[in-house]
N, C-alpha and C positions, 0 to 999 in steps of 0.2 A: 817530492817525499824526500825527508831526510833519512839518514842513513841507518838510524835505529828501526824506523819503521820498516825500510825496505828487506832489513836482516831479519826482523820480527817476522815479516810475513813470508819471508822467504823458507824459513825455518818451519812455522808452522805448517806451511802446506807440505812440506819432507817429510817430517817427522812428527806431525801432530802438537796443538796448542799446547799440551803440557810439557812437551819439550823445549818450549821457547824460552821456560824461567830455569834450565838446566846449566848452573854456572860451568863456565868454560868453554860453551859454544863460539863466544866472540868475545874481543876485549871493546869496549867501550873506548872510543877516542876524547883526548883531554878538553877541555873546553877551548874553544879556537880564539885567541887574541892575538892582534897582530900589531902590536902598539907598545909594548913594554909593559913592564909594571906599572902600576900608578895605586897607592894607598891611600883612603881618606878613613877617618878616626870618627868613631861614634862609640858609646858608654851602652851598655845592658843595665835597663833596669834593675834586673836579679842582682845587680852589685848593691844595691839598695834595700834588697828584702826586708831587712829588719825594720826601714822606717817606711815602706808602701804598702806592709802589710804585717797581719799577726799582732798582738797587743800592742806592740811598742809604734804601732803606725802614728806617724807625724807630718808625712808628706803626701801631696798627690802627684799624680803622673806630670802635671802642668808643671809644678814646683822641681819633677826631676828633668823636664825640660829645661827650666831655667837653666839650672845647673850644667848641664850640658855645652847650652850656650856660652854661658860664662867662662867656661874651659876653652871656649873656641872650637868647638867639634862640628865638623859637618854634619852630623848624624847624630840619633838618639833612636835606641833600641827598646820599643816599648811591649816587654815583655807581658805575656797575656795573663799572667797570674794577678796583676796588680789592676786589674780592669773592675769594674762595678759587676757586680753579678749578671744583673739585666744591663747588656751592653746597646746603647740607643744610637742610630745614627746621628742625633745631635750632639751626643757624645765624642763618637769617632770625629767628628767635622771640627768641635771646639779644640782639639788636639791637634788637628792639623792645621787648622787656624793658628794656634798658638804657634806652633812650631815654624811655621812660615813667616811668622812676622818677625821672628827670630833670625831667622837665615838660616835653619836646619832643618834638614832632612830627615823624614822618620824612613831610617836606615832598613828596620824590616820588625819583626815581631817573632813571637816563640811560642810555641803552645807545647804541652804534655799529652802524649797520646800512647795508645798501645794497640798494634795492629796484629796482635799474636792470636787474638780468639777465632774460632773456628767460623765458619760462614752460616752454622745456624744460631749462633748466640748471640742473642740480643744487643750485647755488649760490643759486636765489632760495628754493627749499623751506628751504635753511637759515637763511636772513636773516628769513623768514618765523618758522620755528620757533623761533628765537632770540629774536625779539620776544614770541612767545606764552610762551615760559620764563618772562621775565622780567615778563609778567603775572603770574602765577601767584606767581612771588616779591614783585611789588610788593603783591599781595593780602595775602599774609601778613604782611607788614611794614605795613599799612595805609596805604603810601603812594598817595596818589590821582590819582598821573598819573606819565608815562614820557615821557621827551624822548626823541624819536628823530628819524633824520635821511631825507631822501628817498631819497639816493644819487646815483650818477652814469652818467652818459649812457654806453653802451658803444659801440666802435668798428662801423661799420656799421649802426647803429640810429637812425634820426632822431630828430629833437626829440618830435615828436608820439606815435611809438610808445613812448619812454621814460616820457614823462610818463603815459600810458594804462597801462603796466605798474607805474609808480610809485602812482596813483591807485588800481588794483585791488590792489595789494599791502596800501596803508595801510588801506583798506576792510576785508579781511578781517580784518587783526589788531585793527581798532576793533570788529568785529563779535564776536570772541574777548574783547577786553580790558571791553567794556560788560557782558558778561555775568560778568566779574569784577569789574565797579564802578571801573574805574580807565581815566581818561583816557590817550589818546596825543596829545601837543603836538609838532608837526612846527618843528624849528627851521630858521631863516635860515641856512645853512650851506653856502655856496659851492653850486657847480653851478646846478641849476634854481630853488632857493629864495635864491640870493644877491642877490637885490634884492626889493624889496617888490613889484612886479608879478608876479615869479616867484612868491613864496610866495602870493599870491594867489589865483593860478590854481589851486593845489591848494584853496585856503579854498574855494572857490567849486565846486571838482569832487568833493571827497572827501564822500560822503554819509553822514554816521554824526553823532549826536548826543554821542559820545564820544570827537570830533577837534576840537583846537582849538590853537593856536598857543604856540610855545614862542619869545618874542620875547627875541632875545640882541642886546643893546644894542650890541656890539662887531663885530658881523659885517656889516653893510653898509658899503658903501664908494663912495658916491656924492657928489655935490656937496653934497645936503643930507640927511644919515643921519637926520637928526631928523624931517625930513619924512616918511620910510621909516617911522620906527618910528612916527609918528602914524597911517599909515594902515594899519597891522596891529595896533595895540595893542586897539583893540575886538573883537578875535578870540583874545585871548591868554588861555590858562589858567594859564601859566606865565612867569615873567620873569628871566631872569639877565642880571645887570647886570653889565659890564666897566667899568672905571677908565679904560677910555681907548676912543677912537673914532678911526676913519680915514677920510680921504677917498678920491678917486681915486688920488692920489700914494703910497697906503699908509704916509704919515707919521702917525703917533700923536699924539694931541691928548689932553688931558684930558677924562675927560666931564662934562658939563654935568648935574650930578644935578638942579638946581633945573628946567631945563627936561625932565627926564625926569619929575621929579614932575608937572610940569603938564601932560603928556602923556598920562600915568596917570590923575592926576584927572579930566580930562576925559572917557576914554574910561570911566570908571565903573569901573576895574579894582577887584575884590576879590579879594585872593591873597596869594602869597608873591611878595617881590621878594627872587631868591638873588644872592648876592654869589658872582660866580665869576672870582677872582684870577689873574691871568694873566702879571703884570708881575713886575720883580726883587725882590731882597730877600728877607730869610727870610718863608716864607710865613706860619708863626704869626702872627709881631709885625704883618706887612703886613695880612693878612687882617685882623687884630683893630682895626688903624689904620683900613681903609678901611671897614670896616662901622660904625663908629662915626661916620666922617663921613659917610656913607650916611644912617643912621637918623636925624642931627641936620638934612640937609637935607629927606629924603623926610618925616618925620615917619609919622604913623599912618593 
């Protein structure tokens, strides 16, 4: 029995199941890694969002994989938003085959979800089912991780209740994901996860060996965003790098890749460093340029 399951069972037996998700009863342990840091590189399809979706769509995911291969990347992150409305096993296998022939891993995928709905709201089941569907898609793709969101607090629902709703939904999805060999990685993405403190509440409360953090380096906005990154990095199973960061004033500043490198090295992170380009310019050119700079600074 892993530590988290043991603690959850002990707490539940002593003070009731409801107390098992009360933040502060225990602290989660960082992900155990024994061989020092190792970085592999991937590009998020979201970087090509204007080209893969909407009125300006001009590329397919297969062509996006081609670009990842031409950059010499080890991985490609296939964001769910750019898949066909009806995703078939045949289509998923075609992407897996295409990536494999080019020597590229499908490093992960990403979904948009909201686990803030009440238990009796049909939208809650829809959101949970959506994530589970993508777990099955990820298994076919051999994608080891899915980026997920916590969601948003709903009117009339207090913060504590919202947190418990989100934790229980994440745990249900993690239980399902683990049976398919897929991690779920919670992103610092506004709302209750907008700060390192808020994200760590989920890290401490979600009880699953298939749960981790998706560290998005551009989504904190405190006086010291790098201190927040440092706090959550030991729990990261995926890292998405933005080329800009913001403070409380929301003014964008260039990301300090060297400082990020040190944070990830010190945490012993081993895994994919995924460029998620969100700034202006031609996406293909800018993604290639920034990926080259990121790799030069971050190393291996």
